[in-house]
N, C-alpha and C positions, 0 to 999 in steps of 0.2 A: 526474487534474484537467486542466483546460484551462488552458494558460498564455496568458493574454490579452495581456500585455505582454512583448515580447521584451526591451526595455530598461526598467530600473526603477531609479529614484532613491531609494536608501535613505533611510528616515526615522530611522533610529537612528544614533547617533554611535558609531563604533567608538574605543575609548579607547586601545588599544595592541596591539601584537604583539610578543613578546618570544621569544627563544630562550635557554633556560636552559642554561648550559654546564655547570652543576654536576650536573643531574639528566638532561640529555640531552632533556629534554622541550621542546615547543612550546607557548607559552602565549599566551593572548588575553584581553582584558578587554572586556566590552561592557555597554551600558546596556539597560534594559527599557522597553517600552512596554505598558500594560495596556489591555484592554477595548476592542476595535477593532470589535466587531460593529455591524452595522447595528441601529437600533432601530425596531420597528414601532410603528404609531399606538397600540397598547395599552400602549406603554411597555416591552414585553419585547424582549429581544434576539433578532434573526433568527438562531437557532442550532438546530441538529437534536439537541443533547445536552440531556438533562433538566438543568435548573438549580436548584441547591440554594439554600435560603434564606440561606445563608452566601455565596453569591456577591455580590461587590461589598463585602463586609465583612470579609473574612478578614485577618488579621496579615500574611498572605504578601503583601499590597499594599504593605507597607512595604520589601519586597525591591527594591533599586533597581539592582544591578549583578551580572553573572555573570563569573566567571573560569573560563576553560577551559584545562585543561592536558593534552596529548596526549603519550603516550609512544610514539615510533615503534618501540622495541624490543619493548614488551609489546603495542602495539596495543591500548591501554587509554585510557579518557577519564575524567577527574575534573573536576567542575563544581562550584564553590562559589558559591551565591547568597547575597550578603551583605545583612545587616540591621543597619545601623550597625556599630560596632566589635567588638562582643562576640557577636552573635547571627547566625545564618544557617542555611543547609542545605547539605549536601554530597551530590551523586551521585557514588559512588565505584566504581572499577574497572569501568567499563562497556566491554564488548568492542566495539570500533568496528565489526566485522562486523555488530553488531545495528542500526547506525544509518546506515552510510555506503553509498553505491552499491558494488556488488561486481562483479567479473569471475570468476565461479565455474567457469572452465574454463581450459585452458592458453592461455597468451598470451605475447608477447614483452615484454621490458622497455620498449621503445619501441613504444607500442601503436598500432594502425592505425585507420582510420575505423569500422569495424565494432565494435571494442571502445569506442571513444569513444560511439558510439551507444547501446551497452548501458549505459554509465555513465549517459548521459543519460535513457534510459528508465527506470532505477532512480531517477533524481533526481525525474522526473515522478510517481513512484508514492507519494511520501511514505513516511516510515519512522518509527515511533514505538514506544516501549517504555513499559511501565507497571510502575513498581517499588513495592515495600513498604518501609515503614520497619524497619531493622534496625540492631543495633550493629556486626554484623560479617557477612560471608558470604564464604567461599573459593571458591564456585563461580560466581557471576555478580554483576552490580552491584546496588547497594541504595542507599537513601536514609537519611541520618543527620541529625537536627536538633541544634543547640545546646541545652544544658539550659535548661529553663525557657522555652523559646521558645513552647511551647504549654501550655495548661492542661488540667486533667482535669475540666472542668464538665459534660461531655457535649456532643453535637452541637448541641443547641439548648437556649436558655433560656425559661423561662416567666415572663412579666411580666404582671401584672394579666390572667391567664388568657388570655394570648395567647403564641403561639410567636414567639420574636425570635432573630436570630442570634447565635451564639457566635463571636466574632472570633477567639478564641484556641484553637479547636478544631483538633487535629491531624487532617490528611487521612488517609483509610485508604490511599490510593495517590496517588503522583505520577508524571506522565509527562514524557517529554523527547521531542520530535519534531523530525525533519528534515523542514521544510516542502517542499511540492512547487512552489512557484511561482517561486522562483528560488534559485540555489545560495547557502547561508549564511544563509537565513532559518529560524530555529529557533523552537520554542515550548516552554513549560513550562505544564502545568496540574496542577490537584489536584482530587480527587473525595472527597466523603464518601459516607455510605450512601445519599443520595438522588440525587446527581449532581455536576455540575460546580460547584465553589466558587471557583476561581481560574484565570485564564488570561492568560499574557504572552508578548510576543513579543521576540526580540532578532536582531540582525544581526551575524553572523560576518564578520571581514575575509576577503576572498576569498583572499589568500595563504594564511592559516591553513586555511581550509576545503578548498582544493584540495591542499594540502600532506598533510593528513590522508588524502585519497582516494588520493594517490600512495604514500605509505607502507604504508596499509592494504592496496593491491593489488599492491605490489612492482613499480611501473612507474617508468621514468625520464623519461617524457614531462614536459615542463616544465609549471609552473602557468600560464604564458601560454597555451600551446598548448590545454589543457583549457578554460581561461576562454574563449578565442576560439571553440572548437567549441560551448560550452554557449551561448554569445551568438547565434551564427548560427542554431542550431536547424535545419540544413538536411541532410537525408538523401537528397536527390535523386539523388545518384551513388553511394550506398554499396550495394554487393552483399551480399545476404543469404547469409552464409557458414555454413550450417547443418552443414557436415562439420566444423567445429570444435567443435560441440556434440554431436555423435552419429555413429554408423555405421549407415547405413540397411541393413536387411536385406530380407527377402521381404516382398511385398505380401500383406496379411491380408484386403483388402476393398476394392472399388470399387463405388460404389453411387450412385443419385440420392436427394437429400435432399428434405424437404419443411418447409414452415413449420408449426410447432406452432399450428395454427389455433384450437384450443380454449384456448389459453392466455390468461388474463385479463390485460387491461392494468393497469398498476400493480402487477405482481408485484414481489416483493422477495426479495433473497437473504440478508438479515441483518436482526437488529433495528435496526442503524442505518438500513438502506434503509426498513424499515417506517414509522420515524418521519418520513422525508423525504417518503415518498409521502403519507402521511396529512396531513402538513403543506403539501401542494400545492407541494412543491419543483419539481415538473414539471407541464406540461399539454400537451394535444394540440392542435395547429393544422392547419388546412386552409385557408389564407388568413385564417380567423378561429378563434376558440377553439372547439373541438368538445367538448362535454360527454357526448354520447350513445354514444361508442364503448366497447364492453364487452370485446371480445377482438381478437387479432391478425388474425383471419379478416376483420374490417371495415376494416383498414388498406389503403392503397395508397400508392404512391410519391409522391403529392402531399401525404401527411401528414408533419408534423414534430413531434418532441419538442422542446418549449421548456423549458429547464431554468434554475434561478436560476444566475447566474455565480459562479464562485469566484475572487475578486480578492485582491490584496495587502491586508493581510499574511496572508491565509489565512482570509478571511471569506466569507460568502454575501451577494450583492447581488441583491435582487429588483427593482432598477430596471434592470438590465441582464440580457439573456438570452443564453444559448448554445443555438443551434438545431442539432439533429441529425436530418437527414432519415431517414425510414424507408427503408431500402435493403436488401430482401432478395436481394441480387444473387447470393449463392452458390447454386448448383445441385446439385452433385455432391461427392461426398467420397471420399477414398482413406485407407486405413489401412495403415501399414508397421510391421513389427517393427523396433526400432532398439536399439543399445547406447549408452548414455549415455556421453559423455566429460566431463561436468559434475560438479562435486564442490565441497561447502564446506569440503573439507580433512579429513573424517572418513572412516573405512572405509565400504565399501558394506555394505548390510544385507539383511535377508530381503525388503524390499520389492520388491527386483528379481527375486525367485525365480520369479514366474510370468510374467516378461516385461515388456517395456516398449514403448510404441507412440508413434507420430506420427500425428496426424490433419491430412490437408491438405483444405481447402475450395477449390473452384474456382468461378470465375465466368465467364460468356461474354465479359465485357470483359477477361478476362487478369489479373484480380486474385485473389490467393491469401491464405488466411489458415492459418497454421501453429500447431499446438499439439503439442508433443512431450515425450519423456522421461517420459511418463505411466506409471506403474506399474499394471499390470492388477490387482494385489492390492489397489488402492484405488479401482477403478473398479467400485462395488458399487451394490446396488439401495437400500441403506438410508442412503446419505449422498452429498452432493455432493462432487466432487473440484474443489477451487478453485484457479485460477490467478489471483491477486490483482493481477497486473499484466503488461503485455507486456514483453518483454525475456528476459533469461536469469537464472533463479534469483531474481526479485525477491520479497522477503518481503512479509508482510501489512502494512498500512498501520500497524496498532496492535495490539499484544497484549502480554499479561503477560510480563515477562522471563523468568519461569520457562518458559513455553512456547517462546519463542524459544530459549532454551538447549537444550531438549529437541529442538526442531525441527531445529536445524543438526547437533546431534551424533546423534540417533537417527532423524531422518526420512529420507524418501527423497531420492535424489540431485536436485539442482536441475533443474525443467522448465524449458520456454521456450514463448514465444507471440510471433508477429510477423504483421504484414500486409505483403504485397509485391505489386509489379507485374511482370509478365512484360515484358521490353523485349528483343526479339531473342532472343539466347541467354543473356540475363542476367535474374536475378531481383533486382529492386531493392527495397531496404527502404523502406517506408512509415512515416511518422510518424502511428501511430494516435491518438497523443494530440491531435493537431490535428483529428481526425475525431470525437473523443468516446468511442471505444470503449476501455474500460480494463480490464475483467475478463472472465474465462471461468469458467462452471461447467458440469461435465459430470456427468451421472447416467444410467446405463443403466435402462432400464424394460421390464418384462415384461408384456405384455397378451396373454393367452392364450398361442398358440404364438409370437407376434411378439415380438421384442425390438428395441428401438431406443434410441439413444443421444440424450438431451436435450444440446444444445450451445447454451448461453445465453450471449449478449453482454451485458454490463452497462455502463452509462454511467460517467462520470467521477463520483468521489466517491460511488460506489454509490448514486446517487439513484433509478435505475429500470433495469429490464430493457428493453433496446432490441430484441433479437432472439432468437428461440429456434427452432432446427431440430431435427428429428427425423431421425436418420441410422439407416436399418435396418441390424441387426447379423445376419449369418448365418455359417454355416460354423463352423470350429474356434474363432474369437474368440468365438462366442456361447457355446460350452461353457466356455471358459476364464473368462469374466465369471461365469457360473453358479457355477463352483467358487470363484471369488474371493469371491463373496457368501456362500457356505456357510461359508467359513473366516474370514470377516473379523471382526475385533475393532478397535474405534475405537483409533486410536493415542493414546499417552499425551500426545503434544504437542497433541492436539486437545481431549482431555477433561480435562486437568489444570485444577482449579479452586481457588479461594481463598475462604475465609470472609470475607475483607475486600473482596470484590468481589461485586456484585450479579449 
C-alpha cells in the first residue's frame, strides 16, 4: 500500500498505557472509530469487500473500547472489546509473530539500518488474521464472546416478506489487522456468510506498539529510534545486505527477458483483485483516459496506471489517485542457487530438498530487482508462487489464523524481495512502496519444448498486475522444475479451508 502521508495526526484518543507488575504484561486501552469509508453517489461504501445486509446494523457497533494486553515472555496478545460492563469479545492467545513486523534472520540486539528497513517494509505490507469463535484453543488464537451477546435467530430476518438485518447475529469470523498506513493503526472487522458486517479502527499508543515489536524480535534498539526511522521513511543510504539472508551458490541461468505481450490488461492475482479490477479501482491514462487498450503489447512508457488512493484510516479514496508509470525497464535475468539463512524459528523441512534459488532482474539504468530463497519444489506449472510483499519473510496481508499457524511451522523458509540501485560498488536499497510495486507472483509455463518463468509484479492493495515478464528457462533448472511439478502436492497451509468461510 502507498503511504501518502509521512506524518499523520491520529483521530483516535489513546486512553492509557499501563505496565502490569503482577502479570509482567504491557497493557493499553484505546477507543474505536466506525465506518470511515467514502460513500459513492449510489449511497454505497467505496469498498472492495462484499457488504452484508447486516453492515451498519450489528450489535458490535456498541463496542466502544479495546483493551490490549501483551505478554513479552509468551509473545502473546489478548484483546478485550468492551460493550458495557458485562458484555464484550475477547481475542485470546494470539501469537504476535502473526501480526507484527518480523526480522526472520540472524541479527544483533541493537539493529542496524537494514534491519529497520525490513521492519518498515513489513509494516507497509499490512498484516491480518481471521479467527473463528471457540471456547478454547491450545494451538492458536481465537475469539470468545460473552454469554448472550448474540442471538440464534439466523443471519437475516424476514419481515413483511422482506429480508432485514439481524443486529444480534454472531459473525462467522472476526479479523484483527495491523494496518499499513502508519504504525499503531489497527482494525477489527467481522464477516457473516455474505460478507463484511462490521468494521472499526483504533489507534495504539506508539510506545506500546514499538515495545511489542522490540520484545517480539528480541532487540534492544529503543522505541524512540524505531519511531524516528519509521517517520523519516528514508532508504537512500541503506546497503542491501543479502548475505545476511542467504549464501549464494552457483549460477544456474543468465538470459534476456521479454514482456508478456499477450497478457491481458486488468489481470488479477486473487479474488480480491478481481473485485477491484471489475469495480474500476484502476484506469489507464496516456495524458487522458484510455479505454481501448487490451494487452501489455499495446502499452508504452507514456502510459500510466491510475489507481484509487489508499488513505488514513485505511480506506479507498476515488477523489485522489496514485499514479504508477508503465516501466518495463528490466531486460535480463540471472538465477542463482542459494542456501537460505532465514527462519521463522522452526526446523527446516522438505520444501528445501530440491534446492532454493534467487532471481535477479537487471536494467540498463543500473536498477535491480531481487527475489530469493524460493524453493524449487513450489515453483510448479499448476500454482503461482506468491511473494506477498517486498522485504524479508513478510506474511500475507490477511489469512485464516489456522493457515498462518501452519505456514510458520510447516511452510518453507522465509523468502525475500527487494528493489535496489547500483551506486558505484554498492547496492543501495530502494523503497518499492513509494513506487507502488508490492507483490510478486511466479509460475513456470511449458509451451512445446520451451519453458519460461512468468514473473508478475502487482500493485499496492493487489489492485492490478503492473508488469509481467517471461524469463526463458533452460539447462538443469528446466529439468528440476519439471520434476518438482510431477511431485507437487498443494501445501496444507495453502489449501486448508473452513466451512465458516466462503
